[in-house]
C-alpha positions in Angstrom: 23.8 2.0 19.4 23.7 5.6 20.0 22.2 7.1 16.8 23.7 10.5 16.9 27.3 9.4 17.7 27.0 6.6 15.1 25.8 9.0 12.4 28.6 11.4 13.2 31.2 8.8 12.8 29.7 7.6 9.5 29.6 11.1 8.1 33.3 11.6 8.9 34.2 9.3 6.1 34.3 11.4 2.9 32.7 8.7 0.7 32.4 10.6 -2.6 31.9 8.0 -5.2 32.5 10.1 -8.4 36.1 11.2 -7.4 38.9 8.7 -7.2 40.7 11.1 -4.8 38.2 9.9 -2.1 38.9 6.2 -2.4 40.1 6.1 1.3 36.8 7.7 2.4 34.8 5.2 0.4 36.7 2.3 1.9 36.2 3.7 5.4 32.5 4.3 5.0 32.2 0.7 3.7 34.1 -0.8 6.5 32.1 1.1 9.1 28.8 0.0 7.5 30.1 -3.7 7.6 31.0 -3.2 11.3 27.5 -1.9 12.1 25.8 -4.9 10.2 28.0 -7.5 11.9 27.2 -5.9 15.4 23.5 -6.5 14.5 24.2 -10.2 13.7 24.3 -10.0 9.9 26.4 -12.1 7.7 28.0 -9.7 5.3 29.2 -10.4 1.7 31.3 -7.8 0.0 30.3 -7.9 -3.7 33.2 -6.6 -5.7 32.5 -4.3 -8.7 34.5 -2.4 -11.2 34.1 0.7 -9.0 32.9 0.4 -5.4 31.8 -2.8 -3.9 28.2 -3.5 -2.8 27.3 -4.9 0.6 24.9 -7.8 0.7 24.0 -8.7 4.2 21.6 -11.4 5.6 20.0 -12.2 8.9 18.1 -15.4 8.1 16.0 -17.8 10.2 13.0 -19.8 9.4 12.2 -19.5 5.7 8.5 -19.2 6.6 9.1 -15.9 8.4 8.3 -12.7 6.6 11.3 -11.4 4.7 12.1 -7.8 4.0 15.1 -6.1 2.1 16.5 -2.8 3.3 18.2 -0.7 0.6 20.6 2.2 1.1 23.9 3.6 -0.1 27.2 4.6 1.5 28.3 7.1 -1.1 27.7 10.9 -1.1 27.7 13.8 -3.4 30.9 15.9 -3.6 30.9 18.7 -0.9 32.3 21.4 -3.3 32.2 24.4 -3.0 33.7 23.9 0.5 33.7 27.8 1.1 29.9 27.8 1.2 29.7 25.6 4.1 29.3 27.0 7.6 31.3 24.1 9.1 33.5 21.3 7.8 31.5 19.2 5.5 33.1 16.0 6.8 33.3 17.0 10.5 29.6 16.8 11.5 28.3 19.6 13.8 25.1 19.9 15.8 23.6 23.3 15.5 20.2 23.7 17.1 18.1 20.6 16.2 20.2 19.7 13.2 23.3 17.7 12.4 25.2 19.3 9.6 27.6 17.5 7.3 27.7 15.8 3.8 25.5 12.7 3.8 23.6 13.4 6.9 20.3 13.3 5.1 21.3 11.6 1.9 21.6 8.7 2.8 23.6 8.0 5.9 21.1 9.4 8.3 18.2 7.3 7.1 20.5 4.2 7.1 21.3 4.9 10.7 17.6 5.3 11.5 16.9 1.8 10.1 19.9 0.3 12.0 19.1 2.0 15.2 15.5 0.9 15.1 16.5 -2.7 14.4 19.1 -2.7 17.2 16.5 -1.6 19.7 14.0 -4.3 18.5 16.7 -7.0 18.6 17.7 -6.0 22.1 14.1 -6.9 23.2 13.6 -9.8 20.7 17.0 -11.3 19.9 15.3 -14.1 18.1 13.0 -11.7 16.1 11.0 -13.9 13.6 11.9 -11.6 10.6 14.2 -12.4 7.8 16.2 -9.3 6.8 18.5 -8.6 3.9 20.5 -5.5 3.5 21.8 -4.1 0.1 24.0 -1.0 0.6 25.6 0.2 -2.5 28.4 2.7 -3.1 27.5 4.1 -6.5 23.9 5.5 -6.1 25.2 9.1 -6.5 26.7 8.2 -10.0 23.8 6.3 -11.3 24.3 2.8 -9.8 26.3 1.4 -12.8 27.3 -1.8 -11.0 23.7 -2.8 -9.9 22.9 -4.5 -13.3 25.6 -7.0 -12.8 24.6 -7.4 -9.1 21.1 -8.3 -10.0 22.5 -10.9 -12.6 24.1 -12.6 -9.6 21.6 -11.9 -6.7 18.2 -11.5 -8.2 17.2 -15.1 -7.5 18.2 -14.7 -3.8 16.4 -11.4 -3.5 13.3 -12.6 -5.1 12.7 -14.8 -2.0 11.8 -11.7 -0.1 8.5 -10.1 0.3 9.2 -6.4 -0.1 11.7 -3.6 0.0 12.0 -0.9 2.7 13.6 2.3 1.5 14.2 5.8 3.0 15.9 7.7 0.1 12.9 9.9 -0.8 11.6 13.2 0.7 8.7 14.6 2.6 7.4 18.2 2.7 8.4 19.0 6.3 9.3 17.2 9.6 5.6 16.9 10.7 4.1 15.5 7.5 5.8 12.5 6.1 5.1 11.0 2.7 5.2 7.4 1.7 6.2 7.7 -1.9 4.2 5.4 -4.2 5.8 6.2 -7.5 9.0 7.4 -9.1 9.4 8.8 -12.7 11.6 7.0 -15.2 14.2 8.7 -17.4 15.5 8.9 -21.0 18.6 10.8 -21.9 19.5 12.0 -25.4 21.9 14.5 -26.9 21.2 15.9 -30.4 23.9 17.4 -32.6 23.1 19.3 -35.9 26.0 19.9 -38.3 26.0 22.3 -41.2 29.0 23.6 -43.0 32.5 22.0 -42.2 33.5 25.1 -40.2 32.1 28.4 -38.9 31.2 30.8 -41.7 31.2 34.5 -42.1 27.6 35.5 -41.7 27.9 38.3 -44.3 29.7 36.3 -47.0 27.5 33.2 -46.6 24.4 34.3 -44.8 21.3 33.4 -46.7 22.8 30.5 -48.6 23.1 27.9 -45.9 20.8 26.6 -43.2 22.1 27.9 -39.9 22.4 24.8 -37.5 21.3 27.0 -34.6 18.1 28.1 -36.4 17.5 24.5 -37.5 17.9 23.3 -33.8 15.6 25.9 -32.5 12.9 24.9 -35.0 13.4 21.3 -34.4 13.3 21.8 -30.6 10.1 23.9 -30.9 8.4 21.2 -32.8 8.7 18.7 -29.9 5.9 20.4 -27.9 2.4 21.6 -28.8 1.2 25.0 -27.9 -0.4 23.7 -24.8 2.9 22.2 -23.5 2.1 18.6 -24.2 4.9 16.6 -25.9 4.4 16.4 -29.6 5.9 12.9 -30.3 3.6 10.3 -31.8 2.8 7.6 -29.3 4.4 9.4 -26.3 1.2 9.2 -24.1 -0.1 5.9 -25.3 0.8 3.9 -22.1 0.2 6.6 -19.5 -2.0 5.3 -16.7 -4.9 7.4 -15.4 -4.7 9.6 -12.4 -7.0 8.1 -9.8 -9.3 10.1 -7.5 -7.7 8.8 -4.4 -4.3 10.3 -5.6 -6.0 13.6 -6.1 -7.5 13.5 -2.6 -4.1 12.7 -1.1 -2.5 15.6 -3.0 -5.2 18.0 -1.5 -3.6 17.3 1.9 -0.2 18.2 0.7 1.0 21.3 2.7 1.6 23.5 -0.3 -0.5 25.5 -2.5 -0.2 26.4 -6.2 0.6 30.0 -5.2 3.1 29.1 -2.6 4.8 26.7 -5.0 4.9 29.6 -7.7 6.4 32.0 -5.2 9.1 29.5 -4.1 10.2 29.0 -7.7 9.8 32.7 -8.5 8.2 32.1 -11.9 5.5 34.4 -13.4 3.1 31.5 -14.3 2.9 27.8 -14.6 2.7 25.8 -17.9 1.3 22.4 -17.1 0.0 20.2 -19.8 -3.0 17.8 -20.4 -5.3 19.4 -17.8 -3.0 18.7 -14.8 -2.4 21.2 -12.0 1.3 22.2 -11.4 1.4 20.0 -8.3 -0.1 17.2 -10.2 2.1 17.6 -13.3 5.3 17.1 -11.4 4.1 13.8 -10.0 1.7 12.2 -12.5 2.7 13.5 -16.0 5.6 12.6 -18.3 7.8 15.3 -19.8 10.3 16.1 -22.4 12.8 18.8 -21.3 15.7 20.7 -22.9 18.6 20.6 -20.3 21.1 22.4 -22.2 21.6 24.0 -25.6 24.7 25.4 -27.4 26.4 26.5 -30.6 28.3 29.3 -32.1 30.0 32.3 -30.3 29.5 32.4 -26.5 32.0 35.1 -25.5 31.5 38.7 -24.6 30.3 41.0 -27.4 29.4 39.7 -30.8 31.1 37.5 -33.5 29.2 37.4 -36.8 29.4 33.7 -37.7 27.2 31.0 -38.8 28.1 28.1 -36.5 29.2 24.8 -37.9 27.4 22.9 -35.2 24.6 23.2 -32.6 23.6 20.8 -29.9 20.8 20.2 -27.4 20.7 17.9 -24.3 17.3 16.3 -23.8 15.8 14.2 -21.0 12.3 12.8 -20.7 10.8 12.0 -17.3 8.4 9.1 -17.6 5.5 7.7 -15.5 4.4 4.2 -14.7 3.8 1.8 -17.6 5.8 3.9 -20.2 8.5 1.8 -21.7 11.8 3.8 -21.6 13.3 2.0 -24.6 10.1 2.6 -26.6 10.0 6.2 -25.7 13.7 6.8 -26.6 13.1 5.2 -30.0 10.0 7.3 -30.6 11.8 10.5 -29.7 14.8 9.6 -31.9 12.5 8.8 -34.8 10.6 12.1 -34.4 13.8 14.1 -34.3 15.3 12.4 -37.4 12.0 12.8 -39.3 11.6 16.5 -38.6 15.3 17.4 -38.9 15.6 20.1 -41.7 17.3 18.8 -45.0 20.0 21.4 -44.9 21.8 20.0 -41.8 22.9 16.5 -40.7 21.7 15.1 -37.4 23.6 12.9 -34.9 21.9 11.6 -31.7 23.8 10.3 -28.8 21.7 7.7 -26.8 22.2 8.2 -23.1 20.9 6.1 -20.1 17.3 5.0 -19.7 15.5 4.0 -16.5 12.0 2.6 -15.9 9.4 4.5 -13.8 8.0 2.8 -10.8 4.6 2.5 -9.1 3.4 0.6 -5.9 -0.2 1.0 -4.9 -1.1 0.8 -1.2 -3.7 -1.7 -0.1 -7.4 -0.8 -0.3 -7.3 1.4 -3.3 -9.3 0.9 -6.5 -6.2 0.1 -8.5 -4.5 -2.1 -5.8 -3.3 -5.2 -7.6 -5.4 -8.2 -6.7 -2.3 -10.4 -6.2 -0.5 -7.9 -3.9 1.8 -9.5 -1.5 0.2 -9.7 1.9 3.5 -8.8 3.6 3.8 -5.7 1.3 0.2 -4.7 2.3 1.1 -5.2 6.0 4.2 -3.1 5.6 2.2 -0.3 4.0 -0.3 -0.5 6.8 2.3 -0.7 9.6 4.1 2.3 8.2 0.9 4.3 8.0 0.0 3.5 11.7 3.5 4.1 13.0 4.0 7.4 11.3 0.6 8.7 12.4 1.5 7.6 16.1 4.9 9.3 16.0 4.3 12.4 13.9 0.8 13.1 14.7 -0.3 13.2 11.1 -1.2 10.3 8.9 1.3 10.0 6.0 0.5 11.1 2.5 0.6 8.4 -0.2 2.1 10.2 -3.3 4.1 9.7 -6.3 7.3 11.7 -6.6 8.7 13.5 -9.7 12.3 12.3 -9.2 13.9 9.1 -10.3 15.7 6.3 -8.4 16.3 3.8 -11.1 17.4 1.0 -8.8 13.9 0.9 -7.2 12.3 -0.2 -10.6 15.2 -2.6 -11.0 14.3 -4.3 -7.7 10.9 -4.7 -9.1 11.7 -5.8 -12.6 14.7 -8.0 -11.7 13.6 -9.5 -8.3 9.9 -8.9 -8.2 10.2 -6.7 -5.1 7.8 -3.8 -4.5 8.9 -0.9 -2.2 7.6 0.9 0.8 9.4 4.2 0.5 9.3 6.4 3.7 10.6 9.9 3.0 13.1 11.1 5.7 14.6 14.2 4.2 12.8 17.6 3.7 13.4 20.5 1.4 15.4 22.4 4.0 18.0 19.6 4.4 20.0 21.0 1.5 20.6 17.7 -0.3 23.5 17.9 -2.8 24.3 21.5 -1.6 26.4 23.2 1.0 25.2 22.9 4.6 23.4 19.6 4.1 21.8 18.6 7.5 19.4 16.2 9.1 16.7 17.1 11.6 17.4 15.2 14.9 13.8 15.4 16.1 12.8 13.7 12.9 15.5 11.2 13.3 14.4 10.1 16.7 10.7 9.9 15.8 11.7 8.0 12.6 13.7 5.4 14.6 10.5 4.8 16.8 8.5 4.4 13.6 10.7 1.8 12.2 10.8 0.0 15.5 7.1 -0.3 15.2 7.3 -1.4 11.6 9.8 -4.2 12.3 7.7 -5.4 15.3 4.5 -5.4 13.2 6.1 -7.4 10.4 7.5 -9.9 12.8 4.2 -10.2 14.7 5.8 -9.5 18.1 
């Protein structure tokens, strides 16, 4: 398997899951992934869903062998706006040491890294004593809506594995990789306040009614304390402590508070609960206003009291926080504090659990940690240091990948997440790219991981 040529061919399929106009591209990418898996000796099941099928592939031998699951996705984000690309988004092009095209970094490049590494190992060890299962879905970019039913049917089979290997997270640069140990969870809500039955003249009726926009701003402001912490009773009750080894790992992160501030172009930071800004985005939960609206939005002015106002709210959660409980607590707080002069309606959006996996040898490492998981962490650490010249950082990440927590909660599988994309890869944006030097070193890294797990 030639990694670069294979990745180019994979990227040529415009597999945009959110847009039905790309159904042919989705089918093409899926068929190509099936072909690659079958060439590696896997038996592939195509699991039908209401949207895009999931690939479940197995290479099984002695049940006493170690067993790992590899997760990825064959769908990509839309490439719009196309005019901002320097080359065709779905005709991959090498420029310098990078391959440009939609999906090169998220997640087709990392998928080809895993497959290329496995192909090289199997060439030397065709009877590799390692059981491997692949799960490659086609809906990650739209929230994995079909995975719940997939787990209903396949969780028992997956639970026979020892751990999950994933490369759908990031690293700060191509020389310093991160093994992600945690992901934040998510709670989504939309709040609507309704006052009069229609917009009112602010001169004729101003002073008599509660302006829904004013009520919304007061309600929203009540959700945080002056120090920036979330003002919802019970919000922090389950938050785990930040361990000293995590602070020490973060000290090695190749970014300072000042460089982070300059990159964001903000005058100052506003972290809560005594955390530094770089700690806050990894170890602290949040309540954020993502959008707010109501009343006249056009040019000039229009003197009205709006009938309605709305706010879109999400919470990012950390390990041990129950997303359903947090959603209920936030809703109860909003309803309790809503001014009496307006009516409140709350739309419940999606929720997702946070995730945490602790490497071996730490003070909070579970006493019953799977020995294969511990070996996978150690193998990844050694292989990354050998190939990249720097030991990896073990850090939590601020983003969310809900399916990773689902693998844990539904099938009992913890994850080793090796970040293979970097900030300059332009994920979800024009001119997405994947560093070819990183790709080649990552292939060698995963070769070593597979060999170590198989004891060859």
